PyMOL Python script that loads the backbone (N, CA, C, O; Angstrom):
from pymol import cmd

cmd.read_pdbstr("""\
ATOM      1  N   MET A   1      13.488 -14.742 -11.248  1.00  0.00           N
ATOM      2  CA  MET A   1      12.486 -13.752 -11.610  1.00  0.00           C
ATOM      3  C   MET A   1      11.782 -13.265 -10.350  1.00  0.00           C
ATOM      4  O   MET A   1      10.771 -13.834  -9.938  1.00  0.00           O
ATOM      5  N   THR A   2      12.313 -12.217  -9.744  1.00  0.00           N
ATOM      6  CA  THR A   2      11.717 -11.725  -8.507  1.00  0.00           C
ATOM      7  C   THR A   2      11.397 -10.241  -8.577  1.00  0.00           C
ATOM      8  O   THR A   2      11.902  -9.498  -9.418  1.00  0.00           O
ATOM      9  N   VAL A   3      10.533  -9.849  -7.653  1.00  0.00           N
ATOM     10  CA  VAL A   3      10.111  -8.472  -7.459  1.00  0.00           C
ATOM     11  C   VAL A   3      10.311  -8.174  -5.983  1.00  0.00           C
ATOM     12  O   VAL A   3      10.092  -9.045  -5.141  1.00  0.00           O
ATOM     13  N   THR A   4      10.721  -6.964  -5.662  1.00  0.00           N
ATOM     14  CA  THR A   4      10.888  -6.573  -4.275  1.00  0.00           C
ATOM     15  C   THR A   4       9.728  -5.681  -3.857  1.00  0.00           C
ATOM     16  O   THR A   4       9.447  -4.668  -4.498  1.00  0.00           O
ATOM     17  N   LEU A   5       9.059  -6.065  -2.778  1.00  0.00           N
ATOM     18  CA  LEU A   5       8.027  -5.241  -2.163  1.00  0.00           C
ATOM     19  C   LEU A   5       8.617  -4.703  -0.869  1.00  0.00           C
ATOM     20  O   LEU A   5       9.165  -5.469  -0.076  1.00  0.00           O
ATOM     21  N   ARG A   6       8.517  -3.409  -0.645  1.00  0.00           N
ATOM     22  CA  ARG A   6       9.099  -2.802   0.557  1.00  0.00           C
ATOM     23  C   ARG A   6       8.001  -2.143   1.385  1.00  0.00           C
ATOM     24  O   ARG A   6       7.273  -1.276   0.901  1.00  0.00           O
ATOM     25  N   LEU A   7       7.895  -2.569   2.639  1.00  0.00           N
ATOM     26  CA  LEU A   7       6.972  -1.975   3.597  1.00  0.00           C
ATOM     27  C   LEU A   7       7.793  -1.489   4.770  1.00  0.00           C
ATOM     28  O   LEU A   7       8.417  -2.277   5.481  1.00  0.00           O
ATOM     29  N   ARG A   8       7.786  -0.181   4.963  1.00  0.00           N
ATOM     30  CA  ARG A   8       8.625   0.466   5.973  1.00  0.00           C
ATOM     31  C   ARG A   8      10.084   0.111   5.687  1.00  0.00           C
ATOM     32  O   ARG A   8      10.605   0.475   4.632  1.00  0.00           O
ATOM     33  N   ASP A   9      10.753  -0.590   6.601  1.00  0.00           N
ATOM     34  CA  ASP A   9      12.161  -0.955   6.395  1.00  0.00           C
ATOM     35  C   ASP A   9      12.347  -2.427   6.066  1.00  0.00           C
ATOM     36  O   ASP A   9      13.464  -2.938   6.147  1.00  0.00           O
ATOM     37  N   LYS A  10      11.281  -3.114   5.698  1.00  0.00           N
ATOM     38  CA  LYS A  10      11.376  -4.549   5.433  1.00  0.00           C
ATOM     39  C   LYS A  10      11.106  -4.834   3.960  1.00  0.00           C
ATOM     40  O   LYS A  10      10.137  -4.342   3.381  1.00  0.00           O
ATOM     41  N   ASP A  11      11.987  -5.642   3.369  1.00  0.00           N
ATOM     42  CA  ASP A  11      11.831  -6.056   1.975  1.00  0.00           C
ATOM     43  C   ASP A  11      11.298  -7.477   1.903  1.00  0.00           C
ATOM     44  O   ASP A  11      11.685  -8.343   2.687  1.00  0.00           O
ATOM     45  N   TYR A  12      10.401  -7.701   0.946  1.00  0.00           N
ATOM     46  CA  TYR A  12       9.849  -9.021   0.665  1.00  0.00           C
ATOM     47  C   TYR A  12      10.138  -9.345  -0.784  1.00  0.00           C
ATOM     48  O   TYR A  12       9.929  -8.508  -1.663  1.00  0.00           O
ATOM     49  N   GLU A  13      10.614 -10.541  -1.042  1.00  0.00           N
ATOM     50  CA  GLU A  13      10.857 -10.987  -2.409  1.00  0.00           C
ATOM     51  C   GLU A  13       9.712 -11.907  -2.836  1.00  0.00           C
ATOM     52  O   GLU A  13       9.388 -12.872  -2.144  1.00  0.00           O
ATOM     53  N   VAL A  14       9.110 -11.597  -3.975  1.00  0.00           N
ATOM     54  CA  VAL A  14       8.042 -12.428  -4.542  1.00  0.00           C
ATOM     55  C   VAL A  14       8.369 -12.685  -6.001  1.00  0.00           C
ATOM     56  O   VAL A  14       9.215 -12.010  -6.587  1.00  0.00           O
ATOM     57  N   ARG A  15       7.702 -13.650  -6.573  1.00  0.00           N
ATOM     58  CA  ARG A  15       7.980 -13.958  -7.979  1.00  0.00           C
ATOM     59  C   ARG A  15       7.249 -12.995  -8.904  1.00  0.00           C
ATOM     60  O   ARG A  15       6.147 -12.538  -8.600  1.00  0.00           O
ATOM     61  N   ALA A  16       7.862 -12.702 -10.006  1.00  0.00           N
ATOM     62  CA  ALA A  16       7.258 -11.840 -11.022  1.00  0.00           C
ATOM     63  C   ALA A  16       6.127 -12.599 -11.705  1.00  0.00           C
ATOM     64  O   ALA A  16       6.088 -13.829 -11.682  1.00  0.00           O
ATOM     65  N   GLY A  17       5.206 -11.851 -12.315  1.00  0.00           N
ATOM     66  CA  GLY A  17       4.131 -12.459 -13.087  1.00  0.00           C
ATOM     67  C   GLY A  17       2.814 -12.589 -12.340  1.00  0.00           C
ATOM     68  O   GLY A  17       1.803 -12.958 -12.938  1.00  0.00           O
ATOM     69  N   MET A  18       2.805 -12.295 -11.055  1.00  0.00           N
ATOM     70  CA  MET A  18       1.547 -12.351 -10.297  1.00  0.00           C
ATOM     71  C   MET A  18       1.044 -10.932 -10.068  1.00  0.00           C
ATOM     72  O   MET A  18       1.775  -9.960 -10.260  1.00  0.00           O
ATOM     73  N   THR A  19      -0.211 -10.829  -9.657  1.00  0.00           N
ATOM     74  CA  THR A  19      -0.746  -9.506  -9.341  1.00  0.00           C
ATOM     75  C   THR A  19      -0.214  -9.053  -7.991  1.00  0.00           C
ATOM     76  O   THR A  19       0.231  -9.860  -7.175  1.00  0.00           O
ATOM     77  N   ILE A  20      -0.271  -7.746  -7.774  1.00  0.00           N
ATOM     78  CA  ILE A  20       0.145  -7.218  -6.481  1.00  0.00           C
ATOM     79  C   ILE A  20      -0.723  -7.810  -5.378  1.00  0.00           C
ATOM     80  O   ILE A  20      -0.217  -8.167  -4.314  1.00  0.00           O
ATOM     81  N   ARG A  21      -2.012  -7.916  -5.622  1.00  0.00           N
ATOM     82  CA  ARG A  21      -2.922  -8.493  -4.626  1.00  0.00           C
ATOM     83  C   ARG A  21      -2.478  -9.895  -4.224  1.00  0.00           C
ATOM     84  O   ARG A  21      -2.386 -10.198  -3.035  1.00  0.00           O
ATOM     85  N   ASP A  22      -2.202 -10.753  -5.206  1.00  0.00           N
ATOM     86  CA  ASP A  22      -1.767 -12.118  -4.910  1.00  0.00           C
ATOM     87  C   ASP A  22      -0.436 -12.130  -4.162  1.00  0.00           C
ATOM     88  O   ASP A  22      -0.235 -12.938  -3.255  1.00  0.00           O
ATOM     89  N   ALA A  23       0.458 -11.244  -4.542  1.00  0.00           N
ATOM     90  CA  ALA A  23       1.766 -11.170  -3.871  1.00  0.00           C
ATOM     91  C   ALA A  23       1.595 -10.764  -2.412  1.00  0.00           C
ATOM     92  O   ALA A  23       2.233 -11.332  -1.526  1.00  0.00           O
ATOM     93  N   LEU A  24       0.737  -9.784  -2.166  1.00  0.00           N
ATOM     94  CA  LEU A  24       0.506  -9.339  -0.795  1.00  0.00           C
ATOM     95  C   LEU A  24      -0.077 -10.463   0.058  1.00  0.00           C
ATOM     96  O   LEU A  24       0.358 -10.683   1.188  1.00  0.00           O
ATOM     97  N   LEU A  25      -1.054 -11.166  -0.486  1.00  0.00           N
ATOM     98  CA  LEU A  25      -1.646 -12.277   0.254  1.00  0.00           C
ATOM     99  C   LEU A  25      -0.609 -13.361   0.533  1.00  0.00           C
ATOM    100  O   LEU A  25      -0.619 -13.968   1.604  1.00  0.00           O
ATOM    101  N   GLN A  26       0.277 -13.606  -0.414  1.00  0.00           N
ATOM    102  CA  GLN A  26       1.315 -14.628  -0.252  1.00  0.00           C
ATOM    103  C   GLN A  26       2.257 -14.296   0.904  1.00  0.00           C
ATOM    104  O   GLN A  26       2.705 -15.193   1.618  1.00  0.00           O
ATOM    105  N   ILE A  27       2.558 -13.012   1.090  1.00  0.00           N
ATOM    106  CA  ILE A  27       3.489 -12.642   2.165  1.00  0.00           C
ATOM    107  C   ILE A  27       2.764 -12.256   3.463  1.00  0.00           C
ATOM    108  O   ILE A  27       3.396 -11.828   4.429  1.00  0.00           O
ATOM    109  N   GLY A  28       1.446 -12.411   3.473  1.00  0.00           N
ATOM    110  CA  GLY A  28       0.683 -12.202   4.694  1.00  0.00           C
ATOM    111  C   GLY A  28       0.306 -10.768   4.993  1.00  0.00           C
ATOM    112  O   GLY A  28       0.108 -10.409   6.154  1.00  0.00           O
ATOM    113  N   ILE A  29       0.202  -9.935   3.955  1.00  0.00           N
ATOM    114  CA  ILE A  29      -0.208  -8.541   4.141  1.00  0.00           C
ATOM    115  C   ILE A  29      -1.597  -8.368   3.541  1.00  0.00           C
ATOM    116  O   ILE A  29      -1.832  -8.720   2.386  1.00  0.00           O
ATOM    117  N   GLU A  30      -2.511  -7.825   4.332  1.00  0.00           N
ATOM    118  CA  GLU A  30      -3.870  -7.569   3.868  1.00  0.00           C
ATOM    119  C   GLU A  30      -3.826  -6.480   2.790  1.00  0.00           C
ATOM    120  O   GLU A  30      -3.359  -5.374   3.062  1.00  0.00           O
ATOM    121  N   PRO A  31      -4.305  -6.772   1.569  1.00  0.00           N
ATOM    122  CA  PRO A  31      -4.224  -5.788   0.489  1.00  0.00           C
ATOM    123  C   PRO A  31      -4.870  -4.439   0.802  1.00  0.00           C
ATOM    124  O   PRO A  31      -4.408  -3.411   0.308  1.00  0.00           O
ATOM    125  N   ASP A  32      -5.923  -4.422   1.609  1.00  0.00           N
ATOM    126  CA  ASP A  32      -6.585  -3.155   1.932  1.00  0.00           C
ATOM    127  C   ASP A  32      -5.817  -2.324   2.950  1.00  0.00           C
ATOM    128  O   ASP A  32      -6.207  -1.193   3.239  1.00  0.00           O
ATOM    129  N   SER A  33      -4.728  -2.866   3.499  1.00  0.00           N
ATOM    130  CA  SER A  33      -3.983  -2.141   4.528  1.00  0.00           C
ATOM    131  C   SER A  33      -2.811  -1.333   3.969  1.00  0.00           C
ATOM    132  O   SER A  33      -2.152  -0.602   4.708  1.00  0.00           O
ATOM    133  N   VAL A  34      -2.550  -1.463   2.664  1.00  0.00           N
ATOM    134  CA  VAL A  34      -1.428  -0.751   2.049  1.00  0.00           C
ATOM    135  C   VAL A  34      -1.817  -0.174   0.695  1.00  0.00           C
ATOM    136  O   VAL A  34      -2.769  -0.625   0.058  1.00  0.00           O
ATOM    137  N   LEU A  35      -1.060   0.835   0.269  1.00  0.00           N
ATOM    138  CA  LEU A  35      -1.192   1.403  -1.077  1.00  0.00           C
ATOM    139  C   LEU A  35       0.105   1.108  -1.819  1.00  0.00           C
ATOM    140  O   LEU A  35       1.161   1.597  -1.417  1.00  0.00           O
ATOM    141  N   PRO A  36       0.054   0.324  -2.888  1.00  0.00           N
ATOM    142  CA  PRO A  36       1.278   0.024  -3.633  1.00  0.00           C
ATOM    143  C   PRO A  36       1.637   1.165  -4.585  1.00  0.00           C
ATOM    144  O   PRO A  36       0.769   1.724  -5.254  1.00  0.00           O
ATOM    145  N   THR A  37       2.942   1.505  -4.636  1.00  0.00           N
ATOM    146  CA  THR A  37       3.400   2.551  -5.544  1.00  0.00           C
ATOM    147  C   THR A  37       4.614   2.061  -6.339  1.00  0.00           C
ATOM    148  O   THR A  37       5.442   1.293  -5.848  1.00  0.00           O
ATOM    149  N   ARG A  38       4.685   2.530  -7.563  1.00  0.00           N
ATOM    150  CA  ARG A  38       5.819   2.243  -8.438  1.00  0.00           C
ATOM    151  C   ARG A  38       6.375   3.590  -8.883  1.00  0.00           C
ATOM    152  O   ARG A  38       5.682   4.368  -9.539  1.00  0.00           O
ATOM    153  N   GLN A  39       7.616   3.861  -8.530  1.00  0.00           N
ATOM    154  CA  GLN A  39       8.276   5.124  -8.862  1.00  0.00           C
ATOM    155  C   GLN A  39       7.427   6.315  -8.444  1.00  0.00           C
ATOM    156  O   GLN A  39       7.312   7.294  -9.181  1.00  0.00           O
ATOM    157  N   GLY A  40       6.827   6.226  -7.248  1.00  0.00           N
ATOM    158  CA  GLY A  40       6.044   7.310  -6.701  1.00  0.00           C
ATOM    159  C   GLY A  40       4.614   7.412  -7.201  1.00  0.00           C
ATOM    160  O   GLY A  40       3.864   8.279  -6.752  1.00  0.00           O
ATOM    161  N   GLU A  41       4.222   6.538  -8.125  1.00  0.00           N
ATOM    162  CA  GLU A  41       2.867   6.571  -8.678  1.00  0.00           C
ATOM    163  C   GLU A  41       2.040   5.429  -8.093  1.00  0.00           C
ATOM    164  O   GLU A  41       2.493   4.285  -8.050  1.00  0.00           O
ATOM    165  N   LEU A  42       0.830   5.743  -7.646  1.00  0.00           N
ATOM    166  CA  LEU A  42      -0.081   4.744  -7.118  1.00  0.00           C
ATOM    167  C   LEU A  42      -0.470   3.764  -8.225  1.00  0.00           C
ATOM    168  O   LEU A  42      -0.783   4.174  -9.342  1.00  0.00           O
ATOM    169  N   ILE A  43      -0.448   2.473  -7.910  1.00  0.00           N
ATOM    170  CA  ILE A  43      -0.857   1.463  -8.889  1.00  0.00           C
ATOM    171  C   ILE A  43      -1.961   0.598  -8.289  1.00  0.00           C
ATOM    172  O   ILE A  43      -2.093   0.509  -7.068  1.00  0.00           O
ATOM    173  N   THR A  44      -2.746  -0.034  -9.145  1.00  0.00           N
ATOM    174  CA  THR A  44      -3.869  -0.842  -8.685  1.00  0.00           C
ATOM    175  C   THR A  44      -3.418  -2.242  -8.316  1.00  0.00           C
ATOM    176  O   THR A  44      -2.372  -2.714  -8.762  1.00  0.00           O
ATOM    177  N   GLU A  45      -4.226  -2.900  -7.492  1.00  0.00           N
ATOM    178  CA  GLU A  45      -3.844  -4.228  -7.002  1.00  0.00           C
ATOM    179  C   GLU A  45      -3.909  -5.311  -8.065  1.00  0.00           C
ATOM    180  O   GLU A  45      -3.446  -6.426  -7.825  1.00  0.00           O
ATOM    181  N   ASP A  46      -4.470  -5.017  -9.235  1.00  0.00           N
ATOM    182  CA  ASP A  46      -4.501  -6.024 -10.301  1.00  0.00           C
ATOM    183  C   ASP A  46      -3.330  -5.868 -11.287  1.00  0.00           C
ATOM    184  O   ASP A  46      -3.267  -6.575 -12.293  1.00  0.00           O
ATOM    185  N   GLU A  47      -2.411  -4.946 -10.995  1.00  0.00           N
ATOM    186  CA  GLU A  47      -1.201  -4.790 -11.817  1.00  0.00           C
ATOM    187  C   GLU A  47      -0.361  -6.060 -11.736  1.00  0.00           C
ATOM    188  O   GLU A  47      -0.214  -6.651 -10.666  1.00  0.00           O
ATOM    189  N   ILE A  48       0.185  -6.470 -12.872  1.00  0.00           N
ATOM    190  CA  ILE A  48       1.063  -7.637 -12.916  1.00  0.00           C
ATOM    191  C   ILE A  48       2.485  -7.175 -12.598  1.00  0.00           C
ATOM    192  O   ILE A  48       2.990  -6.228 -13.201  1.00  0.00           O
ATOM    193  N   LEU A  49       3.115  -7.848 -11.657  1.00  0.00           N
ATOM    194  CA  LEU A  49       4.482  -7.510 -11.258  1.00  0.00           C
ATOM    195  C   LEU A  49       5.480  -7.999 -12.299  1.00  0.00           C
ATOM    196  O   LEU A  49       5.410  -9.139 -12.761  1.00  0.00           O
ATOM    197  N   GLN A  50       6.406  -7.121 -12.659  1.00  0.00           N
ATOM    198  CA  GLN A  50       7.422  -7.432 -13.665  1.00  0.00           C
ATOM    199  C   GLN A  50       8.773  -7.687 -12.988  1.00  0.00           C
ATOM    200  O   GLN A  50       9.077  -7.102 -11.949  1.00  0.00           O
ATOM    201  N   GLU A  51       9.555  -8.545 -13.577  1.00  0.00           N
ATOM    202  CA  GLU A  51      10.861  -8.907 -13.032  1.00  0.00           C
ATOM    203  C   GLU A  51      11.707  -7.670 -12.740  1.00  0.00           C
ATOM    204  O   GLU A  51      11.788  -6.751 -13.556  1.00  0.00           O
ATOM    205  N   GLY A  52      12.334  -7.660 -11.565  1.00  0.00           N
ATOM    206  CA  GLY A  52      13.248  -6.585 -11.194  1.00  0.00           C
ATOM    207  C   GLY A  52      12.602  -5.341 -10.625  1.00  0.00           C
ATOM    208  O   GLY A  52      13.303  -4.416 -10.215  1.00  0.00           O
ATOM    209  N   GLU A  53      11.271  -5.298 -10.592  1.00  0.00           N
ATOM    210  CA  GLU A  53      10.589  -4.114 -10.068  1.00  0.00           C
ATOM    211  C   GLU A  53      10.793  -3.976  -8.562  1.00  0.00           C
ATOM    212  O   GLU A  53      11.031  -4.947  -7.845  1.00  0.00           O
ATOM    213  N   HIS A  54      10.690  -2.732  -8.120  1.00  0.00           N
ATOM    214  CA  HIS A  54      10.706  -2.408  -6.695  1.00  0.00           C
ATOM    215  C   HIS A  54       9.412  -1.653  -6.416  1.00  0.00           C
ATOM    216  O   HIS A  54       9.207  -0.545  -6.910  1.00  0.00           O
ATOM    217  N   ILE A  55       8.548  -2.264  -5.622  1.00  0.00           N
ATOM    218  CA  ILE A  55       7.252  -1.686  -5.297  1.00  0.00           C
ATOM    219  C   ILE A  55       7.275  -1.245  -3.839  1.00  0.00           C
ATOM    220  O   ILE A  55       7.588  -2.037  -2.950  1.00  0.00           O
ATOM    221  N   ARG A  56       6.949   0.003  -3.599  1.00  0.00           N
ATOM    222  CA  ARG A  56       6.881   0.516  -2.225  1.00  0.00           C
ATOM    223  C   ARG A  56       5.447   0.413  -1.747  1.00  0.00           C
ATOM    224  O   ARG A  56       4.515   0.793  -2.456  1.00  0.00           O
ATOM    225  N   LEU A  57       5.277  -0.101  -0.545  1.00  0.00           N
ATOM    226  CA  LEU A  57       3.954  -0.233   0.058  1.00  0.00           C
ATOM    227  C   LEU A  57       3.813   0.824   1.147  1.00  0.00           C
ATOM    228  O   LEU A  57       4.630   0.894   2.065  1.00  0.00           O
ATOM    229  N   VAL A  58       2.782   1.635   1.039  1.00  0.00           N
ATOM    230  CA  VAL A  58       2.536   2.695   2.008  1.00  0.00           C
ATOM    231  C   VAL A  58       1.367   2.254   2.882  1.00  0.00           C
ATOM    232  O   VAL A  58       0.293   1.931   2.373  1.00  0.00           O
ATOM    233  N   SER A  59       1.575   2.242   4.192  1.00  0.00           N
ATOM    234  CA  SER A  59       0.522   1.840   5.124  1.00  0.00           C
ATOM    235  C   SER A  59      -0.638   2.818   5.079  1.00  0.00           C
ATOM    236  O   SER A  59      -0.450   4.033   5.022  1.00  0.00           O
ATOM    237  N   VAL A  60      -1.850   2.257   5.107  1.00  0.00           N
ATOM    238  CA  VAL A  60      -3.060   3.062   5.158  1.00  0.00           C
ATOM    239  C   VAL A  60      -3.381   3.307   6.620  1.00  0.00           C
ATOM    240  O   VAL A  60      -3.404   2.376   7.424  1.00  0.00           O
ATOM    241  N   ILE A  61      -3.627   4.554   6.960  1.00  0.00           N
ATOM    242  CA  ILE A  61      -3.970   4.915   8.332  1.00  0.00           C
ATOM    243  C   ILE A  61      -5.436   5.327   8.348  1.00  0.00           C
ATOM    244  O   ILE A  61      -5.864   6.161   7.551  1.00  0.00           O
ATOM    245  N   SER A  62      -6.201   4.736   9.262  1.00  0.00           N
ATOM    246  CA  SER A  62      -7.616   5.082   9.353  1.00  0.00           C
ATOM    247  C   SER A  62      -8.036   5.129  10.804  1.00  0.00           C
ATOM    248  O   SER A  62      -7.281   4.769  11.707  1.00  0.00           O
ATOM    249  N   GLY A  63      -9.249   5.578  11.000  1.00  0.00           N
ATOM    250  CA  GLY A  63      -9.803   5.606  12.343  1.00  0.00           C
ATOM    251  C   GLY A  63      -9.953   7.015  12.857  1.00  0.00           C
ATOM    252  O   GLY A  63      -9.659   7.992  12.168  1.00  0.00           O
ATOM    253  N   GLY A  64     -10.416   7.093  14.080  1.00  0.00           N
ATOM    254  CA  GLY A  64     -10.622   8.393  14.690  1.00  0.00           C
ATOM    255  C   GLY A  64     -11.960   8.986  14.304  1.00  0.00           C
ATOM    256  O   GLY A  64     -12.739   8.372  13.574  1.00  0.00           O
ATOM    257  N   SER A  65     -12.214  10.148  14.784  1.00  0.00           N
ATOM    258  CA  SER A  65     -13.449  10.841  14.459  1.00  0.00           C
ATOM    259  C   SER A  65     -13.147  12.321  14.297  1.00  0.00           C
ATOM    260  O   SER A  65     -12.124  12.819  14.768  1.00  0.00           O
ATOM    261  N   LEU A  66     -14.036  13.000  13.635  1.00  0.00           N
ATOM    262  CA  LEU A  66     -13.871  14.437  13.439  1.00  0.00           C
ATOM    263  C   LEU A  66     -14.210  15.169  14.723  1.00  0.00           C
ATOM    264  O   LEU A  66     -15.148  14.793  15.427  1.00  0.00           O
ATOM    265  N   PRO A  67     -13.463  16.199  15.029  1.00  0.00           N
ATOM    266  CA  PRO A  67     -13.831  17.010  16.189  1.00  0.00           C
ATOM    267  C   PRO A  67     -15.118  17.772  15.882  1.00  0.00           C
ATOM    268  O   PRO A  67     -15.501  17.900  14.719  1.00  0.00           O
ATOM    269  N   SER A  68     -15.783  18.275  16.918  1.00  0.00           N
ATOM    270  CA  SER A  68     -17.032  19.010  16.698  1.00  0.00           C
ATOM    271  C   SER A  68     -16.790  20.315  15.946  1.00  0.00           C
ATOM    272  O   SER A  68     -17.714  20.877  15.358  1.00  0.00           O
ATOM    273  N   ASP A  69     -15.549  20.795  15.967  1.00  0.00           N
ATOM    274  CA  ASP A  69     -15.175  22.024  15.272  1.00  0.00           C
ATOM    275  C   ASP A  69     -13.922  21.732  14.442  1.00  0.00           C
ATOM    276  O   ASP A  69     -12.833  22.180  14.802  1.00  0.00           O
ATOM    277  N   PRO A  70     -14.058  20.979  13.322  1.00  0.00           N
ATOM    278  CA  PRO A  70     -12.885  20.496  12.587  1.00  0.00           C
ATOM    279  C   PRO A  70     -11.965  21.577  12.047  1.00  0.00           C
ATOM    280  O   PRO A  70     -10.776  21.317  11.861  1.00  0.00           O
ATOM    281  N   LEU A  71     -12.465  22.774  11.789  1.00  0.00           N
ATOM    282  CA  LEU A  71     -11.624  23.839  11.245  1.00  0.00           C
ATOM    283  C   LEU A  71     -11.183  24.844  12.309  1.00  0.00           C
ATOM    284  O   LEU A  71     -10.484  25.811  12.007  1.00  0.00           O
ATOM    285  N   GLY A  72     -11.592  24.610  13.541  1.00  0.00           N
ATOM    286  CA  GLY A  72     -11.204  25.520  14.624  1.00  0.00           C
ATOM    287  C   GLY A  72     -11.813  26.903  14.497  1.00  0.00           C
ATOM    288  O   GLY A  72     -11.175  27.896  14.848  1.00  0.00           O
ATOM    289  N   LEU A  73     -13.036  26.981  14.002  1.00  0.00           N
ATOM    290  CA  LEU A  73     -13.696  28.263  13.770  1.00  0.00           C
ATOM    291  C   LEU A  73     -14.667  28.646  14.869  1.00  0.00           C
ATOM    292  O   LEU A  73     -15.383  29.640  14.752  1.00  0.00           O
ATOM    293  N   GLY A  74     -14.694  27.861  15.939  1.00  0.00           N
ATOM    294  CA  GLY A  74     -15.620  28.166  17.022  1.00  0.00           C
ATOM    295  C   GLY A  74     -17.055  27.840  16.695  1.00  0.00           C
ATOM    296  O   GLY A  74     -17.967  28.344  17.350  1.00  0.00           O
ATOM    297  N   MET A  75     -17.277  27.003  15.688  1.00  0.00           N
ATOM    298  CA  MET A  75     -18.636  26.646  15.281  1.00  0.00           C
ATOM    299  C   MET A  75     -18.953  25.229  15.766  1.00  0.00           C
ATOM    300  O   MET A  75     -18.067  24.401  15.977  1.00  0.00           O
ATOM    301  N   ARG A  76     -20.212  24.998  15.927  1.00  0.00           N
ATOM    302  CA  ARG A  76     -20.685  23.660  16.299  1.00  0.00           C
ATOM    303  C   ARG A  76     -21.525  23.111  15.172  1.00  0.00           C
ATOM    304  O   ARG A  76     -22.161  23.850  14.420  1.00  0.00           O
ATOM    305  N   ARG A  77     -21.510  21.786  15.071  1.00  0.00           N
ATOM    306  CA  ARG A  77     -22.353  21.163  14.050  1.00  0.00           C
ATOM    307  C   ARG A  77     -23.750  20.984  14.552  1.00  0.00           C
ATOM    308  O   ARG A  77     -24.605  20.473  13.829  1.00  0.00           O
TER     309      ARG A  77
END
""", "prot")
cmd.dss("prot")
cmd.show_as("cartoon", "prot")
cmd.util.cbc("prot")
cmd.orient("prot")
């Protein structure tokens, strides 16, 4: 009874019946660093994983700052 979690080009096998959050912690991935999707739809971290599922994990990108002219209109804040 396994579920496949895929992050970039790496697959992780976890047991079915646990939440996505618990599965991520088990394989050493911080839950806040990825967005889990099932068949292209975003799912919550409390979803229970079902046998045979393939869950794609999309990395969350953050950081940086807004430029002083974010729309390129020649305006200043």
